[in-house]
C-alpha positions, 0 to 999 in steps of 0.5 A: 803831502811832504814836509822837510825840516831842517834836514841835514845829510852827510857823505862821511866828514863832508855835509851836503845838505845843511838845513833844507825845510820844504813843502809839497802840497797835494796836487802840486809841482814843486821845483828845487833849483840849484847848481851842480853840488847844491844838494838837490840830488841828496835832498831826493835821496833821502826822502827815498831812502836811499840816504840816511838824514843825519839830523831833520825831518822828512814826513809823507802824509804825516808819516815819518820817513827818516830811517825807513828802508826805500821799498818801504817808502815806495810802498807808501806812494813815492817813486823817484826818476833818478838823474842819468836815467839808468835804464837796464840796458840788456832788458827790453822796454817792457821788461825796464817798465815791468820792473817799476811794477814789482811791488804789484801783485795784481797782473791787472793793475800791471796791464793798466800800468803798461796801458797808461805809459804807452798812452803817454809815450806812443813811441815806447809801445812801438819799441817794447821789445828793443833792448834799453841800450838801443834807445836814444837818450829821450826815449830812455829818459821816457821809459825811466819816468814810465817805470816809475810811474808803473809803481802808481806813486802818489808822489814823484820825485823827478831828478834833472829829467831834462838833462842831456836831451834835445829841446823838443824832448824837453818840452814832451817830458815837460808835457808828460809831467803836466798830465800826471798832475792832471792825474793826480800825481804830486810831483817834486821837480829838481832841476838846473834848467830854471826856465823849464822847471819854472814854466811847469810848477806851482811853486819853486825852492832855490838851494844853494851849499846845501841851504834854501835861499829863497822860496816863492810862487814859480811866476813870481821867481820867474819875473823877479830880476833880482832873484835870476840875477842873484841866485840863478846867474850862477847857473846860466854861466854854467850853461844851463838855459834861463 
């Protein structure tokens, strides 16, 4: 479904991603794991059209995305949940969700999307008239995830969904991601929390200094002690859960 070949992305003179190649097959949850500054978010922003690659190729269902504006990429079926959630503070929960459906012209699809999100996160239905700024961090993450779902994506990009959340809420978000995959949504998950990411993923890539340094099935990455020590040890020292 998604193919990236030798991707390079620069911020001015600084190259953040220098040679990233990966693939995501239809129906998979694939995780991209790395520390701060490794190039994870930059890779997602390049896929979403928020950053223009300086080299390499990104293809979604054999359509080249490089240089395509972000709204067209969303229309193709790719949605991103950004790091930090970025909920609109003055909008109600329901209006935040409706923002994700701004490309849909069918009111029935919008209503069906709301019903789907509320079924996944019942607390949001209870708080549908509350402003975004009044929600807890976990509830805001649910809104951000629900907003992306409203666009009816076939590929969902998740950027650090567990960041700053209590363990119970992280578990709820992980279950929601698994449920989305069961409903036919393919997921590319960016995480520092390797324990959570590998527990729900089919395959994983480890990125360091803008390069993919290792890839394997998630189960193999979890049980390979040398991998944990060599590549994920730095994440443990940063305080992340492995």
